VOBA-1610 file (N, C-alpha, C; in pm, whole numbers, padded with zeros to 5 digits, always signed):
BEGIN
Unk-09420+17607+00278Unk-09389+17590+00178Unk-09293+17663+00138Unk-09191+17618+00090Unk-09051+17642+00052Unk-09077+17691-00073Unk-08968+17772-00161Unk-08999+17805-00285Unk-08879+17686-00361Unk-08810+17596-00261Unk-08802+17451-00348Unk-08877+17381-00410Unk-09024+17416-00349Unk-09133+17324-00404Unk-09222+17416-00477Unk-09150+17527-00545Unk-09264+17562-00625Unk-09162+17577-00775Unk-09257+17523-00900Unk-09213+17494-00994Unk-09160+17626-01042Unk-09029+17647-01125Unk-09004+17736-01184Unk-09054+17782-01307Unk-09145+17915-01287Unk-09208+17974-01435Unk-09139+18051-01487Unk-09107+18029-01651Unk-09037+18100-01695Unk-09065+18229-01730Unk-09204+18250-01700Unk-09286+18351-01747Unk-09298+18507-01650Unk-09219+18432-01522Unk-09196+18550-01427Unk-09132+18661-01435Unk-09010+18616-01533Unk-08896+18758-01529Unk-08998+18857-01640Unk-09091+18775-01737Unk-09132+18886-01818Unk-09249+18978-01724Unk-09336+18895-01663Unk-09373+18959-01583Unk-09348+19090-01484Unk-09237+19057-01449Unk-09162+19126-01358Unk-09108+19268-01473Unk-09077+19260-01573Unk-09027+19329-01643Unk-09143+19431-01680Unk-09254+19360-01735Unk-09375+19434-01793Unk-09417+19497-01651Unk-09436+19473-01536Unk-09468+19584-01443Unk-09373+19660-01365Unk-09255+19651-01402Unk-09140+19746-01366Unk-09201+19888-01336Unk-09188+19960-01255Unk-09231+20090-01236Unk-09072+20165-01227Unk-09023+20254-01320Unk-08914+20345-01294Unk-08935+20461-01281Unk-09040+20561-01313Unk-09077+20666-01304Unk-09260+20641-01221Unk-09260+20632-01089Unk-09347+20659-01061Unk-09443+20787-01051Unk-09405+20918-01097Unk-09437+21013-01096Unk-09521+21006-01269Unk-09506+20904-01339Unk-09556+20873-01451Unk-09572+20997-01511Unk-09695+21043-01584Unk-09737+21176-01641Unk-09773+21264-01575Unk-09796+21259-01449Unk-09798+21379-01337Unk-09672+21454-01270Unk-09684+21567-01311Unk-09581+21649-01264Unk-09662+21771-01218Unk-09603+21783-01071Unk-09715+21931-01028Unk-09653+22050-01102Unk-09773+22190-01101Unk-09725+22279-01177Unk-09577+22350-01078Unk-09481+22421-01118Unk-09383+22489-01066Unk-09388+22614-01083Unk-09392+22700-00980Unk-09368+22861-01063Unk-09273+22921-00966Unk-09202+23062-01012Unk-09120+23105-00923Unk-09208+23280-00928Unk-09128+23319-00812Unk-09226+23485-00799Unk-09073+23569-00869Unk-09137+23684-00905Unk-09085+23774-00966Unk-08926+23819-00848Unk-08957+23788-00733Unk-08831+23790-00657Unk-08740+23695-00620Unk-08792+23581-00712Unk-08723+23448-00702Unk-08732+23349-00598Unk-08860+23318-00519Unk-08907+23262-00476Unk-08994+23089-00544Unk-08936+22983-00514Unk-09033+22877-00561Unk-09125+22838-00476Unk-09234+22750-00537Unk-09317+22751-00472Unk-09299+22687-00332Unk-09365+22696-00218Unk-09335+22651-00092Unk-09492+22582-00021Unk-09455+22461-00035Unk-09580+22361+00023Unk-09606+22342+00173Unk-09715+22389+00230Unk-09714+22366+00348Unk-09824+22244+00405Unk-09759+22189+00446Unk-09834+22067+00556Unk-09902+22079+00682Unk-10024+22094+00703Unk-10051+22114+00832Unk-10213+22012+00888Unk-10208+21958+00982Unk-10275+21911+01034Unk-10317+21950+01189Unk-10443+21876+01236Unk-10460+21885+01353Unk-10526+21772+01446Unk-10621+21682+01398Unk-10597+21549+01438Unk-10588+21457+01334Unk-10571+21488+01200Unk-10550+21400+01119Unk-10421+21356+01138Unk-10373+21199+01061Unk-10254+21176+01031Unk-10214+21134+00914Unk-10015+21114+00923Unk-10025+21102+00779Unk-09948+21227+00738Unk-09885+21334+00763Unk-09869+21447+00727Unk-09675+21388+00676Unk-09656+21312+00747Unk-09479+21290+00659Unk-09504+21209+00549Unk-09586+21120+00563Unk-09642+21044+00459Unk-09672+21127+00321Unk-09750+21225+00378Unk-09780+21321+00227Unk-09655+21389+00199Unk-09582+21423+00255Unk-09470+21466+00216Unk-09354+21382+00122Unk-09339+21271+00193Unk-09284+21189+00091Unk-09358+21177-00023Unk-09486+21148-00032Unk-09561+21164-00188Unk-09517+21298-00295Unk-09555+21412-00201Unk-09564+21514-00283Unk-09406+21534-00328Unk-09309+21512-00247Unk-09143+21492-00357Unk-09160+21417-00476Unk-09242+21350-00481Unk-09207+21233-00638Unk-09289+21336-00739Unk-09387+21404-00691Unk-09480+21461-00834Unk-09339+21589-00846Unk-09295+21631-00783Unk-09216+21779-00799Unk-09118+21751-00912Unk-09110+21867-00986Unk-09019+21850-01096Unk-08867+21910-01038Unk-08848+21960-00922Unk-08722+21946-00884Unk-08694+21872-00752Unk-08622+21817-00704Unk-08604+21792-00520Unk-08619+21904-00448Unk-08708+21865-00365Unk-08735+21994-00274Unk-08657+21988-00164Unk-08668+22131-00111Unk-08613+22124+00075Unk-08703+22062+00146Unk-08694+21996+00259Unk-08770+21943+00330Unk-08786+21988+00487Unk-08883+22041+00519Unk-08867+22088+00690Unk-08959+22047+00730Unk-08937+21996+00878Unk-09023+21939+00979Unk-09030+22032+01070Unk-09083+22095+01128Unk-09134+22197+01239Unk-09230+22172+01380Unk-09193+22176+01490Unk-09276+22124+01581Unk-09336+21991+01615Unk-09229+21860+01553Unk-09276+21742+01520Unk-09141+21667+01561Unk-09126+21549+01581Unk-09040+21476+01584Unk-08969+21414+01431Unk-08895+21396+01426Unk-08790+21333+01277Unk-08862+21228+01238Unk-08899+21216+01133Unk-09000+21084+01066Unk-08909+20981+00995Unk-08929+20888+01029Unk-08852+20760+00947Unk-08887+20756+00810Unk-09020+20855+00791Unk-09061+20816+00642Unk-08992+20897+00555Unk-08870+21026+00608Unk-08828+21099+00523Unk-08688+21060+00554Unk-08648+20954+00601Unk-08504+20912+00615Unk-08404+20877+00509Unk-08449+20923+00370Unk-08414+20862+00280Unk-08322+21019+00223Unk-08403+21132+00268Unk-08402+21286+00218Unk-08247+21299+00280Unk-08173+21357+00198Unk-08023+21384+00231Unk-07998+21516+00326Unk-07919+21529+00404Unk-07915+21648+00522Unk-07918+21762+00412Unk-07848+21770+00309Unk-07838+21919+00219Unk-08001+21971+00212Unk-08100+21875+00209Unk-08235+21912+00175Unk-08338+21895+00282Unk-08271+21833+00374Unk-08345+21847+00489Unk-08298+21939+00636Unk-08425+21964+00687Unk-08430+22042+00811Unk-08500+22013+00920Unk-08466+22020+01041Unk-08533+21944+01162Unk-08558+22098+01261Unk-08664+22132+01309Unk-08701+22243+01390Unk-08774+22165+01517Unk-08733+22143+01635Unk-08769+22066+01727Unk-08917+22179+01811Unk-08860+22293+01820Unk-08956+22378+01902Unk-09111+22411+01801Unk-09164+22438+01926Unk-09332+22449+01815Unk-09376+22600+01906Unk-09263+22676+01923Unk-09324+22827+01962Unk-09393+22897+01852Unk-09435+23018+01856Unk-09507+23119+01775Unk-09384+23161+01647Unk-09279+23157+01678Unk-09160+23201+01551Unk-09111+23084+01525Unk-09146+22922+01525Unk-09100+22827+01462Unk-09120+22806+01323Unk-09239+22839+01282Unk-09244+22838+01137Unk-09175+22954+01082Unk-09146+23069+01135Unk-09092+23194+01080Unk-08962+23129+01084Unk-08880+23056+01143Unk-08742+23014+01129Unk-08741+22938+01024Unk-08826+22799+01032Unk-08841+22739+00898Unk-08848+22808+00757Unk-08905+22880+00770Unk-08911+22997+00607Unk-08805+23051+00582Unk-08724+23112+00721Unk-08555+23147+00705Unk-08529+23077+00640Unk-08491+22926+00705Unk-08374+22855+00651Unk-08435+22821+00518Unk-08571+22785+00465Unk-08638+22772+00326Unk-08539+22894+00211Unk-08557+22999+00276Unk-08545+23163+00181Unk-08380+23136+00191Unk-08315+23064+00222Unk-08198+23043+00239Unk-08115+22979+00065Unk-08244+22922-00004Unk-08232+22882-00126Unk-08393+22894-00169Unk-08405+23001-00224Unk-08532+23038-00246Unk-08560+22962-00400Unk-08471+22952-00473Unk-08491+22901-00624Unk-08573+22769-00627Unk-08548+22672-00490Unk-08584+22543-00479Unk-08725+22538-00440Unk-08776+22467-00493Unk-08909+22446-00430Unk-08916+22359-00261Unk-09005+22387-00203Unk-09000+22369-00068Unk-09129+22299+00020Unk-09125+22206+00094Unk-09222+22153+00157Unk-09185+22167+00310Unk-09263+22226+00384Unk-09270+22256+00506Unk-09398+22184+00622Unk-09341+22076+00689Unk-09438+22008+00733Unk-09456+22051+00915Unk-09566+22079+00966Unk-09590+22192+01075Unk-09661+22059+01146Unk-09595+22075+01312Unk-09659+22007+01398Unk-09832+22043+01420Unk-09895+21934+01516Unk-10014+21948+01501Unk-10065+22105+01590Unk-09975+22158+01652Unk-10036+22255+01749Unk-09951+22405+01683Unk-09913+22381+01551Unk-09865+22494+01455Unk-09962+22528+01355Unk-10080+22502+01321Unk-10153+22505+01209Unk-10212+22661+01230Unk-10199+22691+01283Unk-10277+22834+01285Unk-10161+22930+01255Unk-10042+22901+01330Unk-09888+22965+01308Unk-09821+22949+01154Unk-09877+22832+01097Unk-09875+22819+00971Unk-09941+22912+00892Unk-10075+22899+00879Unk-10125+22997+00795Unk-10127+23116+00800Unk-10025+23184+00913Unk-10028+23292+00936Unk-09902+23355+00831Unk-09786+23270+00882Unk-09674+23298+00824Unk-09669+23253+00670Unk-09748+23157+00643Unk-09785+23152+00462Unk-09798+23277+00425Unk-09907+23325+00485Unk-09966+23458+00411Unk-09896+23542+00392Unk-09764+23564+00501Unk-09698+23661+00497Unk-09624+23652+00340Unk-09542+23531+00347Unk-09460+23458+00243Unk-09547+23463+00092Unk-09625+23481+00096Unk-09736+23505-00017Unk-09741+23627-00073Unk-09708+23721-00011Unk-09752+23870-00027Unk-09597+23928-00050Unk-09585+24044-00105Unk-09465+24134-00105Unk-09363+24134-00009Unk-09241+24166-00005Unk-09183+24121-00109Unk-09142+23982-00182Unk-09174+23870-00126Unk-09170+23767-00153Unk-09252+23707-00272Unk-09409+23711-00242Unk-09479+23677-00342Unk-09469+23551-00384Unk-09437+23458-00303Unk-09429+23307-00327Unk-09564+23241-00345Unk-09561+23130-00443Unk-09684+23079-00451Unk-09718+22955-00281Unk-09763+22943-00191Unk-09777+22852-00134Unk-09921+22767-00069Unk-09896+22637-00185Unk-10008+22559-00170Unk-10009+22488-00024Unk-10129+22478+00043Unk-10152+22460+00213Unk-10207+22346+00171Unk-10175+22237+00214Unk-10240+22091+00238Unk-10284+22078+00393Unk-10438+22102+00401Unk-10468+21998+00528Unk-10518+21871+00535Unk-10419+21777+00616Unk-10474+21659+00646Unk-10535+21656+00733Unk-10665+21620+00665Unk-10839+21582+00782Unk-10820+21453+00840Unk-10866+21408+00942Unk-10929+21301+01005Unk-11036+21274+00956Unk-11035+21121+00945Unk-11193+21065+00948Unk-11307+21122+00983Unk-11315+21161+01112Unk-11408+21228+01148Unk-11452+21366+01139Unk-11332+21440+01074Unk-11362+21591+01005Unk-11427+21593+00923Unk-11556+21641+00894Unk-11633+21695+00780Unk-11707+21798+00747Unk-11631+21891+00870Unk-11631+22052+00827Unk-11541+22107+00788Unk-11432+22074+00791Unk-11248+22103+00767Unk-11272+22267+00823Unk-11275+22292+00911Unk-11293+22424+00938Unk-11146+22489+00937Unk-11043+22435+00951Unk-10870+22464+00936Unk-10869+22539+00814Unk-10930+22427+00690Unk-10896+22464+00577Unk-10979+22616+00601Unk-11093+22620+00592Unk-11161+22729+00554Unk-11100+22838+00664Unk-11053+22849+00747Unk-10991+22949+00823Unk-10862+22965+00746Unk-10767+22905+00716Unk-10697+22919+00571Unk-10752+23017+00434Unk-10822+22959+00408Unk-10898+23043+00300Unk-10918+23196+00318Unk-10983+23185+00442Unk-11039+23344+00514Unk-10917+23427+00554Unk-10807+23354+00561Unk-10679+23459+00574Unk-10606+23497+00471Unk-10686+23453+00348Unk-10622+23510+00250Unk-10556+23378+00158Unk-10532+23266+00163Unk-10446+23180+00093Unk-10532+23105-00016Unk-10472+23123-00134Unk-10545+23115-00228Unk-10548+22931-00261Unk-10440+22869-00250Unk-10408+22725-00279Unk-10433+22633-00161Unk-10555+22612-00134Unk-10564+22514-00021Unk-10645+22399-00042Unk-10578+22309-00022Unk-10612+22131-00053Unk-10660+22063+00094Unk-10770+22026+00080Unk-10798+21916+00197Unk-10769+21780+00163Unk-10680+21687+00218Unk-10632+21571+00182Unk-10709+21490+00308Unk-10728+21345+00287Unk-10784+21265+00398Unk-10682+21153+00441Unk-10654+21151+00566Unk-10568+21057+00626Unk-10607+20953+00554Unk-10480+20811+00569Unk-10514+20701+00502Unk-10626+20628+00531Unk-10611+20629+00672Unk-10673+20528+00742Unk-10851+20521+00749Unk-10876+20695+00698Unk-11021+20713+00693Unk-11073+20639+00561Unk-11256+20682+00584Unk-11302+20622+00518Unk-11368+20762+00453Unk-11363+20774+00315Unk-11384+20903+00224Unk-11490+20888+00134Unk-11551+20754+00111Unk-11657+20746+00024Unk-11765+20846+00061Unk-11850+20904-00061Unk-11953+20992-00046Unk-11928+21145-00050Unk-11779+21181-00046Unk-11738+21312-00037Unk-11681+21350-00141Unk-11664+21482-00179Unk-11599+21510-00280Unk-11491+21627-00258Unk-11448+21651-00134Unk-11366+21805-00085Unk-11259+21694-00048Unk-11224+21628+00018Unk-11118+21556+00062Unk-11054+21469-00050Unk-10923+21473-00063Unk-10853+21387-00152Unk-10803+21285-00047Unk-10822+21147-00083Unk-10774+21067+00032Unk-10595+21024-00021Unk-10530+21007+00089Unk-10371+20996+00074Unk-10370+20837+00075Unk-10314+20778-00017Unk-10287+20614-00038Unk-10242+20571+00112Unk-10293+20469+00119Unk-10238+20386+00226Unk-10137+20303+00171Unk-09994+20319+00260Unk-09864+20223+00227Unk-09875+20086+00281Unk-09877+20005+00150Unk-09888+19853+00250Unk-09747+19849+00270Unk-09759+19678+00335Unk-09658+19650+00425Unk-09526+19615+00362Unk-09520+19574+00233Unk-09411+19584+00151Unk-09335+19711+00167Unk-09404+19839+00108Unk-09349+19946+00123Unk-09322+20010+00263Unk-09389+19999+00339Unk-09380+20033+00471Unk-09211+19963+00528Unk-09200+19869+00490Unk-09077+19791+00528Unk-08973+19849+00465Unk-08986+19851+00319Unk-08858+19944+00246Unk-08862+20071+00268Unk-08948+20149+00313Unk-08915+20316+00356Unk-08876+20320+00519Unk-08975+20256+00593Unk-08943+20271+00760Unk-08819+20202+00774Unk-08843+20049+00718Unk-08709+19954+00784Unk-08623+19978+00719Unk-08613+20007+00579Unk-08458+19986+00499Unk-08409+20141+00431Unk-08507+20230+00495Unk-08450+20381+00464Unk-08438+20395+00294Unk-08553+20377+00228Unk-08527+20377+00087Unk-08651+20484+00060Unk-08615+20569-00027Unk-08726+20646-00099Unk-08831+20607-00146Unk-08940+20663-00183Unk-09040+20600-00263Unk-09009+20568-00379Unk-08921+20619-00470Unk-08885+20595-00591Unk-08788+20462-00583Unk-08727+20442-00481Unk-08649+20315-00469Unk-08750+20256-00424Unk-08803+20240-00366Unk-08919+20131-00298Unk-08996+20059-00404Unk-09042+20153-00534Unk-09123+20091-00647Unk-09018+20024-00718Unk-08905+20040-00735Unk-08799+19945-00776Unk-08759+19827-00696Unk-08777+19847-00556Unk-08731+19696-00525Unk-08840+19631-00436Unk-08955+19683-00484Unk-09076+19584-00416Unk-09057+19473-00495Unk-09067+19348-00480Unk-09063+19232-00578Unk-09194+19167-00615Unk-09301+19211-00551Unk-09465+19180-00575Unk-09518+19237-00691Unk-09547+19180-00771Unk-09601+19254-00888Unk-09722+19326-00897Unk-09816+19257-00825Unk-09957+19276-00797Unk-09966+19392-00681Unk-09881+19412-00579Unk-09878+19481-00513Unk-09814+19620-00542Unk-09707+19584-00623Unk-09683+19717-00690Unk-09717+19792-00763Unk-09811+19728-00825Unk-09870+19759-00929Unk-10011+19867-00928Unk-10049+19756-00791Unk-10202+19803-00734Unk-10180+19950-00652Unk-10072+19950-00604Unk-10022+20077-00523Unk-09976+20207-00618Unk-09898+20122-00727Unk-09889+20249-00812Unk-09997+20314-00877Unk-10099+20274-00904Unk-10210+20342-00991Unk-10286+20396-00879Unk-10305+20394-00738Unk-10336+20461-00650Unk-10264+20560-00644Unk-10142+20549-00643Unk-10076+20664-00637Unk-10066+20746-00736Unk-10054+20731-00835Unk-10098+20808-00961Unk-10201+20887-00963Unk-10331+20815-00933Unk-10430+20869-00927Unk-10449+20971-00815Unk-10369+20963-00724Unk-10397+21074-00579Unk-10279+21220-00646Unk-10196+21184-00735Unk-10121+21263-00773Unk-10189+21353-00846Unk-10280+21288-00989Unk-10365+21367-01065Unk-10450+21432-01028Unk-10519+21413-00898Unk-10613+21461-00829Unk-10578+21588-00773Unk-10455+21605-00698Unk-10398+21734-00600Unk-10310+21802-00744Unk-10268+21746-00848Unk-10211+21843-00975Unk-10339+21922-01038Unk-10431+21850-01004Unk-10589+21924-01096Unk-10667+22040-00984Unk-10635+22005-00887Unk-10674+22108-00821Unk-10562+22238-00757Unk-10445+22193-00804Unk-10346+22330-00807Unk-10357+22372-00920Unk-10426+22312-01051Unk-10396+22380-01160Unk-10543+22444-01183Unk-10619+22404-01095Unk-10758+22457-01069Unk-10765+22582-01048
//
């Protein structure tokens, strides 16, 4: 059936206006701090078996009060983040023991700007160790650590290891394709639907832009509700 066979509905424009999303962060904004030495929050994303680290970085960016630096370490450049300008984005292909330290050095070139450091699968131990150093004097920065768990992981040993190493803010988030019903530890990452995947991966839009350009009112609104719920849950853990 073509669009020519569908009668014009004068209420469609009204519906589009009513469901338009101009601020996907809504009333959810993550707490932001700055240490005495002037280092803003540095959010680390680590994973071992879980998928969706770059998508998580894409989501976290929206809820930050200031556009963050985004650094990918020991992983391929992600298409999910292609909308981030080079002035805020950095990539380190190597995955040796010093790779995370080099990422932190780049991050500290702009200490007053919050940052997200996404680490490859083999770097979770290194990321935990270096994040702990960043949290201590003389930097004393806040370093929320996000562990992306796979749907088969119910012990979250990596997250426990991070806490044992002295990190105070360790959050477990569950990969989007997982089934997380019946547990209260992992916060499920919302799944990007095909409309948003096309706009972000195919057309290179940011998540904010994708909300504005998605033409399907129900798809747009349903994902928005899930997305805001995710942000509120993360904010609650960060503030708790």
